C-alpha positions as CSV (number, residue, x, y, z in Angstrom):
1,M,105.3,85.8,84.7
2,R,105.1,86.8,88.3
3,K,101.9,86.2,90.3
4,L,101.6,89.8,91.5
5,E,99.1,90.6,88.9
6,T,95.4,90.4,88.1
7,E,93.6,89.6,84.8
8,L,91.4,92.3,83.4
9,K,89.2,92.2,80.3
10,D,91.8,93.6,77.9
11,R,95.0,93.6,79.9
12,T,96.9,92.1,82.8
13,L,97.5,94.7,85.6
14,R,100.5,94.1,87.7
15,F,100.5,95.4,91.2
16,D,103.3,97.8,90.4
17,G,100.9,99.7,88.2
18,V,102.1,98.3,84.8
19,S,99.6,96.9,82.4
20,I,100.6,94.1,80.1
21,V,98.7,94.3,76.8
22,H,98.7,92.6,73.4
23,P,100.0,95.0,70.7
24,D,96.5,95.2,69.2
25,A,95.2,96.7,72.5
26,V,97.8,99.5,72.8
27,A,95.7,102.2,71.0
28,H,92.7,101.3,73.2
29,A,94.8,101.5,76.4
30,L,96.3,104.8,75.4
31,S,92.8,106.2,74.5
32,R,91.7,105.3,78.0
33,G,94.4,107.5,79.5
34,L,97.2,105.0,80.2
35,R,100.7,106.3,79.6
36,P,103.1,104.4,77.4
37,S,105.4,104.1,80.4
38,D,102.6,102.2,82.2
39,L,102.4,99.6,79.4
40,R,104.4,96.5,78.5
41,V,103.6,94.8,75.2
42,T,103.6,91.0,74.7
43,E,105.5,91.3,71.4
44,V,107.0,94.1,69.3
45,T,105.0,94.3,66.1
46,E,105.5,96.6,63.1
47,E,103.0,99.0,64.7
48,V,104.7,99.0,68.0
49,Q,108.1,99.6,66.4
50,L,106.6,102.5,64.3
51,F,105.2,104.0,67.6
52,N,108.5,103.7,69.3
53,D,110.4,105.2,66.3
54,N,108.2,108.4,66.7
55,V,108.3,109.0,70.4
56,I,111.1,109.9,72.9
57,G,112.7,107.1,74.9
58,A,110.7,107.6,78.1
59,D,107.4,107.2,76.1
60,Q,108.4,104.1,74.2
61,L,106.5,100.9,74.6
62,L,108.6,98.2,76.3
63,L,108.4,94.5,75.8
64,V,107.3,92.4,78.7
65,G,110.5,91.2,80.3
66,N,111.8,89.9,83.6
67,E,112.3,93.4,85.1
68,P,111.6,93.4,88.8
69,I,108.2,94.5,90.1
70,S,108.9,97.3,92.4
71,I,106.5,97.5,95.3
72,P,107.5,99.7,98.2
73,M,107.4,97.4,101.2
74,E,107.6,100.0,104.0
75,W,104.2,100.8,105.7
76,Q,102.8,104.1,104.7
77,L,101.2,105.1,108.0
78,P,100.5,108.5,109.5
79,E,103.1,109.2,112.3
80,A,100.5,108.8,115.0
81,Y,100.0,105.1,114.0
82,K,103.6,104.2,113.4
83,S,104.3,104.0,117.1
84,L,100.8,102.8,118.2
85,D,100.9,100.5,121.2
86,V,98.9,97.7,119.6
87,Q,98.6,95.6,122.8
88,G,97.4,98.6,124.7
89,R,94.8,99.5,122.1
90,V,93.5,95.9,121.8
91,F,93.1,95.5,125.6
92,D,91.5,99.0,125.9
93,E,89.0,98.0,123.2
94,F,88.4,94.7,124.9
95,F,87.6,96.2,128.2
96,K,85.3,98.7,126.6
97,R,83.4,96.0,124.8
98,L,83.4,93.4,127.6
99,P,80.1,94.3,129.1
100,S,78.3,94.0,125.8
101,L,79.9,90.6,125.1
102,K,78.0,89.0,128.0
103,Y,80.7,86.4,128.7
104,T,80.7,84.0,131.6
105,Q,83.7,84.2,133.9
106,E,85.2,81.2,132.1
107,Q,84.7,82.9,128.6
108,E,86.2,86.1,129.9
109,D,89.3,84.2,131.2
110,I,89.6,82.5,127.8
111,A,89.3,85.8,126.0
112,V,92.0,87.5,128.0
113,R,94.4,84.5,127.5
114,R,93.5,84.4,123.8
115,L,94.2,88.1,123.3
116,A,97.6,87.7,125.1
117,D,98.4,84.7,122.9
118,E,97.4,86.5,119.7
119,V,99.3,89.7,120.6
120,N,102.4,87.5,121.2
121,E,101.8,85.7,117.8
122,V,101.5,89.1,116.1
123,E,104.8,90.2,117.7
124,V,106.7,87.0,116.9
125,R,105.5,87.0,113.3
126,G,106.4,90.6,112.7
127,M,102.8,91.7,112.1
128,M,102.7,94.8,114.3
129,D,102.7,97.2,111.4
130,F,99.9,95.1,109.8
131,M,97.8,95.5,112.9
132,R,98.6,99.2,113.1
133,T,97.4,99.5,109.5
134,I,94.2,97.7,110.4
135,V,93.6,100.2,113.3
136,Y,94.3,103.1,111.0
137,V,92.0,101.9,108.3
138,L,89.2,101.2,110.8
139,D,89.6,104.6,112.5
140,T,89.5,106.2,109.1
141,F,86.3,104.2,108.2
142,R,84.7,105.3,111.4
143,K,85.6,109.0,111.0
144,T,84.3,109.1,107.4
145,D,81.2,106.9,108.0
146,I,82.4,104.2,105.6
147,V,80.6,100.9,106.0
148,W,82.5,97.6,105.8
149,G,81.5,94.0,105.8
150,V,80.9,91.5,108.6
151,G,84.0,89.4,108.0
152,R,85.5,87.0,105.5
153,G,87.9,84.1,105.5
154,S,90.6,83.4,108.0
155,S,90.5,86.9,109.4
156,C,87.3,85.8,111.3
157,A,89.5,83.4,113.3
158,C,91.5,86.3,114.7
159,Y,90.1,87.5,118.0
160,I,92.2,90.7,117.9
161,L,90.4,91.7,114.6
162,F,87.0,91.0,116.2
163,I,87.9,93.2,119.2
164,L,89.1,96.0,116.9
165,G,85.9,95.7,115.0
166,L,87.1,94.4,111.6
167,H,84.6,91.5,111.7
168,V,81.7,90.4,113.8
169,V,82.6,86.7,114.5
170,D,83.3,86.2,118.2
171,C,86.0,83.6,118.2
172,V,85.7,83.0,121.9
173,K,81.9,82.5,121.8
174,Y,82.1,80.2,118.8
175,E,85.3,78.5,119.8
176,V,87.1,79.3,116.5
177,P,90.7,78.2,116.9
178,M,93.3,80.9,116.4
179,N,95.5,78.7,114.2
180,E,92.9,79.2,111.4
181,F,94.4,82.7,111.2
182,F,97.9,82.2,112.5
183,H,98.9,79.3,110.2
184,D,102.1,78.5,108.5
């Protein structure tokens, strides 16, 4: 089975929206509003066969197989963000925040170099749409007054994400190496 899934109490939910259930859990899944086309059974039992014999093809329960998981890989961004100049946005935010960061001249120089290096890494690794998505999500959170956390995991080693406001860990102040985020 592919690893693009998560275990739930009574089923496994794949990230293409399909739930994998034991035949005994089909009735419960259907009663909770799941459609037969969103279910894959782990085995075809007599009850599953009886169900399939009494519904049209599109509503039949399918056996878990090796069918591909279809996840659209294009970024679903509003037009205004699809062409966003990430480097310009990051440096604009940096210079707006700079007075409140209270850096020494040496720290400021390190920060500018680090931002340039990270923007280059983002470009080289093909992560510009990822960064555009982060900007879009954060802009949406701010517009709708949604509160988010202070940071977690390797994202806290990305100075760009700090400057954009995703987390509150100042990588320059605490000398967090960028390879903690940009690792292979």
